[in-house]
C-alpha positions in Angstrom: -111.4 119.9 139.9 -108.4 118.6 137.9 -109.3 116.1 135.2 -107.4 112.8 135.9 -105.8 111.1 133.0 -106.6 107.4 133.3 -104.2 106.2 130.6 -101.2 104.7 132.2 -99.7 103.2 129.0 -97.9 106.4 128.0 -96.1 106.8 131.4 -92.4 105.9 131.3 -92.7 104.5 134.8 -95.2 101.9 133.6 -93.4 100.7 130.5 -91.8 97.3 130.3 -88.0 97.1 130.2 -87.0 95.2 127.0 -83.7 94.2 128.6 -85.5 92.2 131.4 -88.4 90.5 129.6 -87.2 87.0 130.6 -86.2 88.0 134.1 -87.8 85.0 135.7 -85.3 82.8 133.9 -82.2 84.6 135.3 -80.2 83.3 138.2 -80.3 85.2 141.4 -76.8 86.8 141.2 -77.6 88.2 137.7 -80.9 89.7 139.0 -79.0 91.3 142.0 -76.5 92.8 139.5 -79.3 94.1 137.3 -81.1 95.8 140.1 -77.9 97.4 141.3 -77.1 98.6 137.7 -80.5 100.2 137.4 -80.2 101.9 140.8 -76.9 103.5 139.7 -78.8 105.4 137.1 -81.1 106.9 139.8 -78.3 109.0 141.2 -77.8 110.7 137.9 -81.5 111.2 137.4 -81.7 113.0 140.7 -78.5 115.0 139.9 -80.2 116.3 136.8 -82.8 118.0 138.9 -80.4 119.9 141.2 -81.8 123.3 140.3 -85.4 122.2 141.0 -84.4 120.6 144.3 -82.5 123.7 145.3 -85.5 125.9 144.6 -87.7 123.5 146.6 -85.4 123.7 149.6 -85.4 127.5 149.5 -89.2 127.4 149.6 -89.2 125.1 152.5 -86.7 127.1 154.5 -88.7 130.3 153.9 -91.9 128.6 155.1 -90.3 127.0 158.2 -88.5 130.2 159.1 -91.9 132.0 159.0 -93.2 129.5 161.5 -95.0 127.4 159.0 -95.0 123.6 158.5 -93.6 121.2 156.0 -96.4 118.8 155.0 -95.8 115.7 152.8 -98.7 114.2 150.9 -98.6 110.9 149.2 -100.2 107.5 148.6 -98.8 104.0 148.9 -95.1 103.7 148.9 -94.6 107.3 148.1 -96.8 108.3 151.1 -94.9 106.0 153.4 -91.6 107.6 152.4 -93.1 111.0 153.4 -94.1 109.6 156.8 -90.6 108.2 157.3 -88.9 111.5 156.5 -91.3 113.5 158.7 -90.8 111.1 161.6 -87.0 111.3 161.4 -86.9 115.1 161.7 -87.8 115.0 165.4 -85.0 112.9 166.7 -82.4 114.1 164.2 -83.1 117.9 164.4 -85.3 118.3 167.5 -88.0 119.6 165.3 -91.1 120.5 167.4 -94.1 118.2 167.0 -96.3 119.1 164.2 -93.8 121.2 162.3 -92.9 118.4 159.8 -95.7 115.9 159.2 -97.2 113.7 156.5 -100.7 112.8 155.2 -101.2 109.5 153.4 -104.1 108.2 151.3 -106.1 105.8 153.5 -105.0 107.4 156.7 -102.8 105.9 159.5 -103.8 102.4 158.6 -102.2 102.8 155.2 -98.8 103.2 156.7 -98.5 99.6 157.8 -100.6 97.9 155.2 -101.6 98.6 151.6 -104.8 100.5 151.0 -104.4 100.9 147.3 -107.8 102.2 146.4 -107.4 105.2 148.6 -105.1 106.9 146.2 -107.9 107.4 143.7 -109.8 109.6 146.2 -109.2 113.2 145.0 -111.5 114.6 147.6 -109.7 112.8 150.5 -106.5 114.6 149.5 -108.4 117.9 149.6 -109.9 117.1 153.0 -106.5 116.1 154.5 -105.0 119.4 153.7 -108.1 121.4 154.7 -108.3 119.6 158.1 -104.8 120.7 158.9 -105.9 124.3 158.3 -103.1 124.7 155.9 -102.2 128.3 155.2 -99.8 130.8 153.5 -96.9 130.0 155.9 -97.0 126.2 155.1 -95.4 124.2 152.3 -97.0 121.1 151.0 -94.9 118.5 149.1 -96.8 116.1 146.9 -95.1 112.8 146.1 -96.3 110.6 143.2 -94.3 108.4 140.9 -96.9 108.7 138.1 -97.4 112.4 138.8 -101.2 111.9 138.4 -102.3 110.3 141.7 -105.7 111.9 142.4 -105.2 112.0 146.2 -101.9 113.9 145.8 -103.3 116.2 143.1 -106.2 117.0 145.4 -103.8 117.8 148.2 -101.7 120.1 146.1 -104.6 122.0 144.5 -106.2 122.5 147.9 -102.9 123.7 149.3 -102.6 126.2 146.5 -106.1 127.4 147.0 -105.4 128.0 150.7 -102.3 130.1 149.8 -99.6 127.5 150.8 -96.4 127.0 148.9 -96.3 123.7 146.9 -93.7 121.2 145.7 -94.3 118.2 143.4 -92.1 115.2 143.2 -92.8 112.8 140.3 -91.0 110.3 138.1 -92.3 111.2 134.7 -91.4 114.1 132.5 -93.8 117.0 132.4 -96.0 115.4 135.0 -99.4 116.8 136.0 -98.3 117.1 139.6 -95.3 119.2 138.7 -97.4 121.5 136.5 -99.7 122.2 139.5 -96.9 122.8 142.0 -95.0 126.0 142.6 -91.8 123.9 142.2 -91.9 120.7 140.1 -89.3 118.0 140.5 -89.7 115.4 137.8 -87.0 112.7 138.3 -87.1 110.6 135.2 -86.0 107.1 136.4 -87.4 105.1 133.5 -89.0 101.7 133.3 -88.6 99.5 136.5 -87.1 96.1 136.7 -90.6 94.9 137.3 -92.9 96.9 135.0 -94.9 99.4 137.1 -93.4 98.5 140.4 -92.6 102.1 141.3 -91.4 101.3 144.9 -88.1 100.4 143.2 -86.2 103.0 141.2 -88.9 105.7 141.5 -89.1 105.1 145.3 -85.3 105.2 145.6 -85.3 108.6 143.8 -88.1 109.9 146.0 -86.2 108.9 149.1 -83.0 110.6 147.9 -84.9 113.8 147.2 -86.7 113.8 150.6 -83.4 113.3 152.3 -82.2 116.4 150.6 -85.3 118.5 151.2 -85.4 117.9 155.0 -81.7 117.7 155.8 -80.5 120.7 153.8 -83.4 122.8 155.0 -82.4 122.0 158.6 -78.8 122.9 157.8 -80.0 126.3 156.4 -82.1 126.8 159.5 -79.1 126.3 161.9 -80.1 122.9 163.1 -76.6 121.6 162.6 -73.1 122.8 163.4 -70.9 122.1 160.4 -71.8 118.5 159.7 -72.6 117.6 163.3 -76.1 116.8 164.5 -76.0 119.5 167.2 -79.8 119.5 167.6 -80.1 115.7 168.1 -82.8 114.8 170.5 -81.4 113.0 173.5 -84.0 110.3 174.0 -82.0 107.1 174.6 -78.5 106.0 175.7 -77.1 105.9 172.2 -78.3 109.5 171.4 -77.0 110.7 174.8 -73.6 109.3 174.0 -73.7 110.8 170.5 -74.6 114.2 171.9 -71.8 114.1 174.4 -69.3 113.2 171.7 -70.5 116.2 169.6 -70.1 118.5 172.6 -66.5 117.2 173.1 -65.8 117.5 169.4 -66.8 121.2 169.3 -65.4 122.3 172.6 -62.6 120.0 173.4 -64.2 119.1 176.7 -63.7 115.7 178.3 -66.5 113.1 178.0 -67.3 113.5 181.6 -67.4 117.3 181.4 -69.5 117.1 178.2 -72.0 114.8 180.0 -72.2 117.1 183.0 -72.9 120.1 180.7 -75.5 118.1 178.7 -77.3 117.1 181.9 -77.3 120.7 183.2 -78.7 121.8 179.8 -81.6 119.5 180.1 -80.3 117.3 177.3 -79.9 120.2 174.8 -76.5 119.6 173.2 -76.5 123.1 171.6 -77.0 124.8 174.9 -74.3 122.6 176.5 -71.8 123.7 173.9 -72.4 127.4 174.6 -72.2 126.7 178.3 -68.8 125.0 178.0 -67.3 127.3 175.3 -68.5 130.6 176.8 -68.6 129.7 180.5 -72.3 130.5 180.9 -75.0 128.8 182.9 -77.8 127.0 181.1 -80.3 129.9 181.2 -77.7 132.4 179.9 -76.6 130.0 177.2 -80.1 129.3 176.1 -80.9 133.0 176.0 -77.8 133.6 173.8 -78.9 130.9 171.4 -82.4 132.4 171.2 -81.0 135.8 170.4 -79.3 134.1 167.4 -82.4 132.2 166.2 -80.8 128.9 167.4 -77.7 129.2 165.2 -74.9 127.9 167.3 -72.0 129.2 165.2 -73.2 132.8 165.4 -73.9 132.5 169.1 -70.4 131.2 169.7 -68.9 134.0 167.7 -70.9 136.5 169.8 -69.8 135.0 173.0 -66.1 135.6 172.3 -64.5 138.7 173.9 
């Protein structure tokens, strides 16, 4: 079991910003400007880890392509960001249930309310990963601003022991989390406006990285066409209209024809595009896509005479 360093004083994310010591005396506009200025620096901190983020995406793509799962593990705000990213993969990319998921210290109750003590439970992190029967085809991404959260370290160590690939996202240089993970991403965001409130800059950096991990992985897996959300799940009127617009954009079909094809394809925009572009029925279009592992571009190229 990893020894947990209880000394927070040395962590950059916990330090007090000298420039903001009398923050409570500032007027509102100046505080707004200060927060905005600090957030600008987050972009560069993320950019500095481009190589590590790229490596993490390659690991995730390999796991998902092998039929495995992307599993986020975090506590508090970091854990909730993992839940958010996992939840969005379904409607955005039609990811099958259970392929992208998140575990959070304190369980489901911790998503809507703070259960802060749960992050100290190393064994609970171990159990969460074990209960998912995590294996070699899976990738577990641990998220922790400090890089030393016991729940997250337990999740990562258990994932490694079970043969899964691992990624660590932290906000301190040379973090314990990154040293444990196959790919470590230490985004050094520095002291917060409010000392130790890592839902601020650190949380923003985590969200930016998670956006990249899931979105770019799905692009690499053929879940988009160019920069169009071709795999959008048609689950309400807005998304139905969006899917029809995408079909029209790719094929040049009228809105009415796009909607007709979408309905015939059972709401699958990708299938509808092949139907319109190649003159196929829904079953034949779906079979062509399957033969190309769901990559619309290659399926369309194959359908041309």
